[in-house]
LODOSE-66955 format. One record per residue: residue in one letter; x, y, z of N, C-alpha, C in turn. Coordinates in steps of 0.1 Angstrom, whole numbers, padded with zeros to 4 digits, always signed. Example, Ala and Ser with C-alpha at 12.3 -4.5 7.8 and 13.67 -1.06 7.14 Angstrom:
BEGIN
A+0132-0057+0078+0123-0045+0078+0132-0033+0078 S+0128-0022+0071+0137-0011+0071+0129+0000+0079 
//
This chain:
BEGIN
X-0269+0162-0257-0255+0159-0260-0249+0151-0249 X-0243+0140-0252-0237+0131-0242-0222+0134-0240 X-0217+0132-0228-0203+0134-0225-0196+0121-0226 X-0185+0121-0234-0177+0109-0235-0171+0105-0222 X-0168+0092-0220-0162+0088-0208-0148+0094-0207 X-0143+0096-0195-0129+0101-0193-0120+0091-0198 X-0122+0078-0196-0114+0067-0201-0124+0056-0206 X-0121+0052-0218-0128+0040-0224-0118+0030-0229 X-0119+0018-0223-0111+0007-0227-0120-0003-0235 X-0116-0007-0247-0124-0016-0255-0115-0028-0259 X-0119-0040-0254-0112-0053-0258-0097-0052-0255 X-0093-0045-0244-0079-0043-0242-0072-0055-0237 X-0061-0058-0244-0053-0071-0242-0039-0067-0242 X-0031-0073-0232-0017-0072-0232-0011-0085-0229 X-0003-0091-0238+0004-0104-0236+0019-0102-0235 X+0025-0110-0226+0039-0110-0225+0043-0125-0228 X+0046-0128-0240+0048-0141-0245+0035-0149-0244 X+0034-0160-0236+0022-0168-0235+0014-0163-0224 X+0018-0153-0216+0011-0148-0204+0002-0137-0208 X-0011-0138-0206-0021-0127-0209-0023-0119-0196 X-0015-0108-0194-0015-0100-0183-0028-0092-0182 X-0033-0088-0194-0047-0082-0195-0054-0089-0206 X-0066-0093-0203-0073-0103-0212-0087-0098-0216 X-0087-0089-0225-0100-0085-0231-0108-0076-0222 X-0102-0065-0216-0109-0057-0206-0117-0046-0213 X-0130-0045-0209-0139-0034-0214-0142-0026-0202 X-0141-0012-0203-0143-0004-0191-0145+0011-0195 X-0155+0017-0189-0158+0031-0190-0156+0038-0176 X-0148+0048-0176-0147+0056-0163-0152+0070-0166 X-0161+0075-0157-0168+0088-0160-0159+0099-0156 X-0161+0111-0162-0154+0123-0158-0157+0126-0144 X-0146+0130-0137-0147+0134-0123-0149+0122-0113 X-0148+0110-0118-0150+0098-0109-0137+0094-0102 X-0138+0090-0089-0127+0084-0082-0129+0069-0084 X-0121+0063-0093-0123+0049-0097-0111+0041-0093 X-0113+0030-0087-0102+0021-0082-0102+0008-0089 X-0090+0003-0092-0088-0010-0097-0081-0018-0086 X-0088-0028-0082-0085-0036-0070-0082-0051-0074 X-0072-0056-0068-0069-0070-0071-0056-0074-0065 X-0053-0087-0064-0040-0092-0058-0029-0090-0068 X-0017-0092-0064-0005-0091-0073-0007-0101-0085 X-0004-0095-0096-0005-0104-0108-0018-0104-0115 X-0028-0096-0109-0042-0097-0115-0044-0088-0127 X-0034-0080-0130-0035-0072-0143-0038-0057-0141 X-0041-0053-0128-0045-0039-0126-0034-0029-0129 X-0022-0032-0125-0011-0022-0127-0008-0022-0142 X-0009-0033-0149-0006-0033-0163-0017-0024-0171 X-0029-0025-0166-0039-0016-0172-0036-0002-0170 X-0032+0002-0158-0028+0016-0155-0016+0020-0164 X-0006+0011-0166+0005+0015-0175+0001+0016-0190 X-0009+0008-0194-0014+0009-0207-0021+0023-0209 X-0029+0027-0199-0036+0040-0200-0026+0051-0201 X-0015+0050-0192-0005+0060-0192+0004+0061-0205 X+0004+0050-0212+0012+0049-0224+0026+0043-0222 X+0028+0038-0210+0041+0031-0207+0042+0017-0213 X+0031+0012-0216+0031-0001-0223+0022+0000-0235 X+0024-0008-0245+0016-0008-0258+0007-0020-0258 X-0006-0018-0260-0015-0030-0259-0012-0040-0271 X-0014-0052-0268-0013-0063-0279-0025-0061-0288 X-0037-0058-0283-0049-0055-0291-0058-0046-0282 X-0068-0041-0289-0078-0032-0282-0075-0018-0283 X-0084-0009-0278-0082+0005-0279-0084+0012-0265 X-0077+0024-0264-0078+0033-0252-0083+0046-0257 X-0093+0051-0252-0098+0065-0255-0098+0074-0243 X-0094+0086-0245-0094+0096-0235-0104+0107-0239 X-0115+0108-0232-0126+0118-0235-0129+0117-0250 X-0131+0105-0255-0135+0103-0269-0124+0103-0279 X-0112+0106-0275-0100+0106-0285-0093+0093-0283 X-0090+0086-0294-0082+0074-0294-0068+0077-0292 X-0062+0073-0280-0048+0076-0277-0040+0063-0277 X-0045+0052-0282-0039+0039-0282-0024+0039-0286 X-0022+0046-0297-0008+0046-0303+0000+0058-0299 X-0005+0067-0290+0002+0079-0287+0012+0077-0276 X+0023+0085-0276+0033+0084-0266+0028+0090-0253 X+0034+0086-0242+0029+0091-0229+0028+0106-0228 X+0038+0114-0233+0037+0128-0232+0027+0135-0242 X+0021+0127-0250+0010+0132-0259-0004+0128-0253 X-0004+0123-0241-0017+0120-0235-0019+0129-0223 X-0031+0134-0222-0034+0144-0211-0037+0137-0198 X-0027+0129-0194-0028+0122-0181-0015+0124-0174 X-0015+0121-0161-0003+0122-0153-0003+0111-0143 X+0008+0107-0137+0009+0095-0128+0016+0098-0116 X+0011+0093-0104+0017+0094-0091+0021+0080-0088 X+0034+0078-0085+0039+0065-0082+0041+0063-0067 X+0043+0050-0063+0044+0047-0049+0057+0053-0043 X+0068+0054-0051+0080+0059-0045+0082+0075-0047 X+0071+0081-0053+0070+0096-0054+0080+0102-0064 X+0092+0096-0065+0102+0101-0075+0105+0116-0075 X+0106+0121-0063+0109+0136-0061+0124+0138-0063 X+0128+0149-0069+0142+0153-0071+0148+0158-0057 X+0158+0150-0052+0163+0154-0038+0170+0167-0038 X+0176+0171-0049+0184+0184-0049+0175+0196-0051 X+0163+0194-0055+0154+0206-0057+0145+0208-0045 X+0141+0221-0043+0132+0224-0033+0118+0218-0036 X+0109+0218-0026+0096+0214-0028+0089+0222-0039 X+0090+0235-0039+0084+0243-0049+0090+0240-0063 X+0103+0238-0064+0109+0235-0077+0104+0221-0082 X+0103+0212-0073+0097+0199-0077+0084+0200-0083 X+0075+0207-0076+0061+0209-0081+0061+0216-0094 X+0070+0226-0096+0070+0234-0108+0077+0228-0120 X+0083+0216-0118+0092+0210-0128+0084+0208-0141 X+0072+0202-0140+0065+0199-0152+0061+0211-0160 X+0058+0222-0153+0055+0235-0160+0068+0241-0166 X+0079+0239-0160+0092+0243-0166+0095+0236-0179 X+0093+0222-0179+0095+0214-0191+0086+0219-0202 X+0074+0224-0199+0064+0229-0209+0067+0243-0213 X+0078+0249-0208+0082+0262-0212+0075+0274-0206 X+0068+0272-0195+0061+0283-0188+0072+0292-0181 X+0069+0305-0181+0077+0315-0175+0079+0313-0160 X+0091+0317-0154+0094+0314-0141+0084+0319-0131 X+0080+0332-0132+0071+0338-0123+0057+0330-0123 X+0052+0327-0135+0039+0321-0136+0040+0307-0130 X+0051+0299-0133+0051+0286-0128+0053+0286-0112 X+0060+0296-0107+0061+0296-0092+0048+0299-0086 X+0040+0308-0092+0026+0311-0087+0017+0298-0088 X+0018+0291-0099+0010+0279-0101+0014+0268-0091 X+0027+0267-0089+0032+0257-0080+0028+0260-0065 X+0029+0273-0062+0025+0277-0048+0010+0274-0046 X+0002+0277-0056-0012+0274-0055-0015+0259-0053 X-0007+0251-0061-0009+0236-0060-0005+0231-0046 X+0006+0237-0040+0010+0233-0027-0001+0237-0017 X-0007+0248-0019-0018+0252-0010-0030+0242-0011 X-0033+0238-0023-0044+0228-0025-0041+0215-0017 X-0029+0211-0016-0026+0199-0008-0021+0201+0006 X-0025+0213+0011-0022+0217+0025-0007+0217+0029 X+0001+0222+0019+0015+0224+0022+0020+0238+0020 X+0011+0248+0021+0015+0262+0019+0026+0265+0029 X+0036+0272+0024+0047+0277+0033+0059+0267+0034 X+0058+0255+0028+0068+0246+0028+0076+0245+0015 X+0074+0254+0006+0080+0253-0007+0095+0254-0007 X+0101+0260+0003+0116+0262+0003+0123+0249+0009 X+0116+0240+0015+0122+0228+0020+0126+0218+0010 X+0136+0210+0013+0139+0198+0005+0131+0186+0008 X+0129+0177-0001+0120+0165+0002+0125+0158+0014 X+0138+0157+0017+0143+0150+0028+0139+0156+0041 X+0134+0168+0041+0130+0175+0053+0115+0173+0056 X+0108+0165+0048+0094+0163+0049+0091+0149+0054 X+0079+0147+0060+0074+0134+0064+0070+0126+0052 X+0067+0113+0054+0063+0105+0043+0049+0110+0037 X+0040+0114+0046+0027+0119+0041+0029+0132+0033 X+0038+0141+0038+0041+0154+0031+0047+0151+0017 X+0056+0142+0016+0062+0139+0003+0052+0133-0006 X+0042+0125-0001+0031+0120-0010+0023+0132-0015 X+0021+0142-0007+0013+0153-0012+0020+0162-0021 X+0034+0163-0020+0042+0170-0030+0041+0163-0043 X+0042+0150-0043+0040+0142-0056+0027+0145-0062 X+0016+0146-0054+0003+0148-0059+0002+0162-0065 X+0008+0172-0058+0008+0186-0063+0015+0187-0076 X+0027+0180-0077+0034+0180-0090+0027+0174-0101 X+0019+0163-0098+0011+0157-0109-0001+0165-0113 X-0007+0173-0104-0019+0180-0107-0017+0194-0112 X-0005+0200-0110-0002+0214-0113-0003+0216-0128 X-0001+0205-0136-0001+0207-0151-0015+0204-0156 X-0025+0203-0147-0039+0202-0150-0042+0190-0160 X-0038+0178-0156-0042+0167-0165-0057+0164-0165 X-0062+0158-0175-0076+0154-0175-0079+0142-0166 X-0068+0134-0165-0070+0121-0157-0057+0120-0149 X-0058+0117-0136-0047+0114-0128-0047+0099-0124 X-0035+0093-0127-0033+0078-0124-0025+0077-0112 X-0029+0069-0102-0022+0067-0090-0019+0052-0088 X-0006+0049-0088-0001+0035-0086+0003+0032-0072 X-0007+0027-0064-0005+0024-0050+0003+0035-0043 X-0001+0048-0043+0007+0058-0038+0008+0059-0023 X-0001+0051-0016-0001+0051-0001+0006+0039+0005 X+0011+0030-0004+0016+0018+0000+0028+0019+0010 X+0036+0029+0009+0049+0031+0017+0046+0037+0030 X+0034+0041+0033+0030+0048+0046+0026+0039+0056 X+0028+0042+0069+0024+0034+0080+0009+0035+0081 X+0003+0026+0089-0012+0025+0089-0019+0038+0093 X-0015+0044+0103-0021+0056+0108-0021+0067+0098 X-0009+0069+0092-0007+0080+0082-0015+0076+0069 X-0015+0063+0066-0023+0059+0054-0037+0062+0055 X-0043+0060+0067-0057+0062+0069-0060+0077+0068 X-0051+0086+0074-0052+0100+0073-0051+0105+0058 X-0042+0099+0051-0040+0103+0037-0052+0099+0028 X-0059+0088+0032-0070+0084+0024-0081+0094+0024 X-0083+0100+0036-0093+0111+0038-0089+0123+0030 X-0076+0127+0031-0071+0139+0024-0072+0137+0009 X-0068+0125+0004-0068+0122-0010-0082+0124-0016 X-0092+0119-0009-0106+0120-0014-0110+0135-0014 X-0106+0142-0004-0110+0156-0003-0103+0164-0015 X-0090+0161-0017-0083+0168-0028-0089+0165-0041 X-0093+0152-0043-0099+0148-0056-0112+0156-0058 X-0120+0157-0048-0133+0165-0049-0130+0179-0052 X-0120+0185-0045-0117+0199-0048-0112+0201-0062 X-0104+0192-0067-0099+0194-0081-0109+0191-0092 X-0118+0181-0089-0128+0177-0098-0124+0169-0110 X-0111+0164-0110-0107+0156-0121-0108+0141-0118 X-0107+0133-0129-0108+0119-0128-0096+0113-0121 X-0098+0105-0111-0087+0097-0105-0089+0083-0108 X-0078+0076-0112-0078+0061-0114-0067+0056-0105 X-0072+0048-0095-0063+0044-0084-0061+0029-0084 X-0049+0025-0083-0046+0011-0083-0042+0007-0068 X-0048-0004-0063-0044-0009-0050-0047-0023-0049 X-0040-0030-0039-0044-0044-0035-0051-0044-0022 X-0052-0032-0016-0058-0031-0003-0073-0028-0004 X-0081-0038+0000-0096-0037-0002-0102-0026+0006 X-0097-0024+0018-0102-0014+0027-0100+0000+0021 X-0088+0002+0015-0085+0014+0009-0094+0017-0003 X-0097+0007-0011-0106+0008-0023-0120+0012-0018 X-0125+0005-0008-0138+0007-0002-0139+0021+0003 X-0129+0026+0009-0129+0040+0016-0129+0051+0005 X-0121+0049-0005-0119+0061-0014-0128+0061-0026 X-0133+0050-0031-0138+0049-0045-0153+0053-0046 X-0156+0059-0058-0170+0060-0063-0174+0046-0069 X-0165+0040-0076-0167+0026-0081-0154+0019-0081 X-0155+0006-0081-0144-0003-0080-0145-0014-0091 X-0133-0017-0098-0133-0028-0107-0123-0039-0100 X-0129-0050-0097-0121-0061-0090-0115-0070-0102 X-0101-0071-0101-0094-0078-0112-0090-0092-0107 X-0090-0102-0116-0084-0115-0113-0080-0121-0126 X-0068-0125-0127-0062-0132-0139-0064-0123-0152 X-0062-0110-0151-0062-0102-0162-0076-0097-0166 X-0086-0100-0159-0100-0097-0162-0107-0090-0151 X-0117-0082-0154-0126-0076-0144-0137-0086-0141 X-0137-0090-0128-0147-0101-0124-0159-0094-0117 X-0158-0082-0112-0169-0075-0108-0166-0060-0108 X-0177-0052-0112-0176-0038-0113-0188-0032-0106 X-0186-0023-0097-0197-0017-0090-0193-0007-0079 X-0202-0002-0072-0199+0007-0061-0193-0001-0049 X-0186+0006-0040-0181-0001-0028-0192-0009-0021 X-0203-0004-0019-0214-0011-0012-0218-0023-0020 X-0219-0022-0033-0223-0034-0042-0213-0045-0041 X-0200-0040-0042-0189-0050-0042-0189-0058-0029 X-0190-0051-0018-0189-0057-0005-0202-0065-0001 X-0213-0059-0003-0226-0066+0002-0231-0076-0008 X-0228-0074-0021-0233-0084-0031-0222-0088-0040 X-0212-0096-0035-0201-0101-0043-0206-0110-0054 X-0201-0109-0066-0206-0117-0077-0202-0132-0077 X-0191-0134-0070-0185-0148-0071-0177-0150-0058 X-0172-0163-0057-0165-0166-0044-0151-0159-0044 X-0145-0156-0055-0132-0148-0055-0134-0135-0048 X-0145-0127-0053-0147-0114-0048-0151-0115-0033 X-0160-0124-0030-0164-0126-0016-0153-0128-0006 X-0143-0136-0011-0131-0139-0002-0121-0128-0002 X-0119-0121-0014-0108-0111-0015-0112-0098-0009 X-0125-0094-0010-0129-0081-0005-0136-0084+0009 X-0128-0082+0019-0132-0085+0032-0131-0100+0035 X-0138-0104+0046-0139-0118+0049-0153-0123+0047 X-0155-0135+0042-0168-0140+0040-0168-0155+0042 X-0180-0160+0047-0182-0174+0049-0188-0180+0036 X-0181-0188+0029-0186-0193+0016-0190-0208+0017 X-0202-0211+0013-0208-0224+0013-0210-0229-0001 X-0205-0241-0004-0207-0247-0017-0211-0262-0016 X-0216-0267-0027-0219-0281-0028-0229-0286-0017 X-0225-0298-0011-0233-0304-0001-0234-0295+0012 X-0223-0288+0015-0223-0279+0026-0234-0268+0025 X-0235-0263+0012-0245-0253+0010-0259-0259+0012 X-0261-0271+0008-0274-0278+0009-0277-0279+0024 X-0267-0283+0032-0269-0285+0047-0271-0272+0054 X-0263-0262+0051-0263-0250+0059-0274-0240+0054 X-0274-0238+0041-0283-0228+0035-0296-0234+0032 X-0296-0247+0029-0309-0254+0026-0312-0255+0011 X-0302-0252+0003-0304-0254-0012-0291-0255-0019 X-0291-0260-0031-0279-0263-0038-0274-0250-0045 X-0261-0248-0045-0255-0236-0051-0243-0231-0044 X-0238-0219-0047-0227-0213-0040-0232-0200-0033 X-0229-0199-0020-0235-0188-0012-0224-0182-0003 X-0226-0170+0001-0217-0163+0011-0226-0156+0021 X-0220-0156+0033-0226-0148+0044-0215-0140+0051 X-0216-0127+0052-0205-0119+0059-0205-0122+0074 X-0194-0122+0080-0193-0126+0094-0201-0117+0103 X-0202-0104+0100-0210-0094+0108-0225-0096+0107 X-0229-0104+0097-0243-0107+0095-0248-0119+0103 X-0239-0126+0109-0243-0138+0117-0244-0134+0132 X-0253-0140+0139-0255-0138+0153-0252-0151+0161 X-0246-0150+0173-0242-0161+0181-0252-0162+0193 X-0257-0174+0195-0266-0177+0206-0261-0189+0213 X-0259-0189+0227-0254-0200+0234-0264-0212+0233 X-0259-0224+0232-0268-0236+0231-0271-0240+0216 X-0276-0252+0215-0279-0257+0201-0294-0256+0199 X-0298-0247+0190-0312-0245+0187-0313-0244+0171 X-0312-0256+0165-0313-0256+0150-0326-0251+0145 X-0326-0245+0134-0339-0240+0128-0336-0234+0114 X-0346-0227+0109-0344-0221+0096-0334-0209+0097 X-0325-0208+0087-0315-0198+0087-0306-0199+0100 X-0302-0211+0103-0294-0213+0115-0286-0225+0113 X-0275-0226+0121-0266-0238+0121-0260-0239+0135 X-0257-0251+0139-0251-0253+0152-0236-0256+0151 X-0229-0254+0162-0215-0256+0161-0208-0254+0175 X-0195-0254+0175-0187-0252+0187-0177-0241+0185 X-0176-0232+0195-0167-0221+0194-0153-0226+0197 X-0143-0224+0187-0130-0229+0189-0120-0218+0193 X-0124-0205+0190-0114-0194+0193-0122-0181+0193 X-0118-0172+0202-0123-0158+0201-0111-0149+0201 X-0111-0139+0192-0100-0130+0189-0105-0116+0190 X-0099-0109+0200-0103-0095+0203-0096-0086+0192 X-0104-0078+0186-0099-0068+0175-0103-0054+0178 X-0105-0050+0190-0108-0036+0193-0123-0035+0195 X-0130-0029+0185-0144-0026+0186-0152-0039+0185 X-0146-0050+0181-0154-0062+0179-0145-0074+0182 X-0151-0086+0183-0144-0098+0185-0148-0108+0174 X-0137-0114+0169-0139-0125+0159-0141-0138+0166 X-0152-0144+0163-0155-0157+0169-0154-0168+0159 X-0145-0178+0161-0143-0188+0151-0151-0201+0156 X-0160-0206+0147-0169-0216+0151-0167-0228+0141 X-0166-0240+0146-0166-0252+0138-0180-0257+0138 X-0187-0257+0126-0200-0261+0125-0201-0276+0127 X-0212-0281+0132-0215-0295+0133-0215-0302+0119 X-0219-0293+0109-0219-0298+0095-0205-0300+0089 X-0195-0295+0096-0181-0298+0091-0173-0287+0085 X-0178-0274+0086-0170-0263+0081-0167-0253+0092 X-0156-0247+0091-0152-0236+0100-0156-0223+0095 X-0163-0214+0103-0168-0201+0099-0163-0191+0109 X-0164-0178+0105-0161-0167+0113-0173-0158+0115 X-0174-0153+0128-0185-0144+0131-0179-0132+0138 X-0184-0120+0134-0179-0108+0140-0189-0102+0149 X-0186-0101+0162-0195-0097+0172-0190-0083+0178 X-0200-0074+0178-0196-0061+0184-0194-0062+0199 X-0183-0054+0204-0180-0055+0218-0188-0046+0227 X-0197-0038+0220-0205-0029+0228-0218-0036+0234 X-0219-0049+0231-0231-0056+0237-0228-0061+0251 X-0216-0060+0256-0213-0064+0269-0211-0079+0270 X-0207-0084+0282-0205-0098+0284-0191-0102+0281 X-0187-0114+0285-0174-0119+0283-0174-0129+0272 X-0171-0124+0260-0172-0133+0248-0162-0145+0249 X-0151-0142+0256-0141-0153+0258-0146-0165+0264 X-0157-0164+0272-0163-0175+0279-0170-0185+0270 X-0172-0180+0257-0178-0189+0247-0169-0200+0242 X-0156-0198+0244-0147-0207+0239-0149-0221+0244 X-0151-0231+0234-0154-0245+0238-0168-0248+0240 X-0177-0238+0239-0192-0241+0241-0199-0243+0228 X-0211-0250+0230-0220-0252+0218-0228-0239+0216 X-0229-0235+0203-0236-0223+0200-0245-0225+0188 X-0254-0216+0186-0262-0216+0174-0259-0203+0166 X-0256-0204+0154-0254-0192+0145-0267-0190+0137 X-0272-0178+0136-0284-0175+0129-0281-0162+0120 X-0289-0161+0110-0288-0150+0100-0301-0147+0093 X-0303-0136+0088-0315-0133+0080-0313-0138+0066 X-0324-0143+0060-0324-0148+0047-0318-0138+0037 X-0321-0125+0039-0316-0115+0029-0301-0113+0030 X-0294-0119+0040-0280-0117+0041-0272-0129+0034 X-0280-0138+0028-0273-0149+0021-0272-0144+0006 X-0260-0143+0002-0257-0139-0012-0254-0150-0021 X-0261-0151-0032-0259-0162-0042-0247-0158-0051 X-0237-0167-0052-0225-0165-0060-0226-0172-0073 X-0219-0167-0083-0217-0174-0095-0207-0185-0093 X-0209-0197-0099-0200-0208-0097-0186-0206-0101 X-0184-0198-0112-0171-0195-0117-0170-0180-0119 X-0157-0175-0119-0155-0161-0122-0160-0157-0135 X-0167-0146-0136-0172-0142-0149-0166-0128-0152 X-0164-0125-0165-0158-0113-0169-0168-0102-0171 X-0166-0090-0166-0175-0079-0168-0172-0073-0182 X-0182-0072-0190-0181-0067-0203-0187-0053-0204 
//
């Protein structure tokens, strides 16, 4: 017996006039998976989330939830719930009342909904704060209240629309860890929308990278980062040195489109051309904590970035203005598709 996907999208399309916000998306999300949709603004990821939630109606295609076609069903008839970036908590209600609100709407008795809401607050590490008002909580605590309110009704799928976007960097990093732990504890499917590639890499079991309404690569965080399918993914997910046309022939030694991640390149003082190597001049060094970004103008005519660990010792700043050789392993050269391709 096979288990139906938590979410299945088939030929999903959404048009606004002549604009195809979502253009023929096919996607299966497994039960219990933490799945991220990653892409820049206008790539279609949020529209897909709204289509799954039922807030938008597809122009064509189907949406299935655990094998049930919900394409034409209203949002309240779909066993999903959504956490938004602004949290949308009721300021006049206590934290406990906010969490219990969905149960109240469903007609659950007062005592039972209070017990369920208290248990949900304990799951998100907010036990004992139920009597406070949202204004008395930090940003991270309000985010967890919104999460508790969304999960207390036990949806089959939880949709998260950039819920960490309003938090500062330190708190966002902390909440990334907590969000993943909560998802594992609950065991339900999370579909997470973000434009932050580091956030997607940190949280996800799998990632769909969106561009112009289509999925251009689908895979694990490691696959997406280490083996980008095309130049868009290589450039959007992290930083990559991309070589095309004659530059590829000169630097890589063959015709095509290729990428090499900055941390895969090594810097050696002096010009020592050879296989899997290129010469150039260091134009800038930028200290970024545990590493230094070294900007090199290749003699072949392209500017590239190299990421050097700072634990190696030495004064990297002294490289500025000097001739160097960049080298890399053949296995670190990734072949890219010449154009964005749609994942079917």
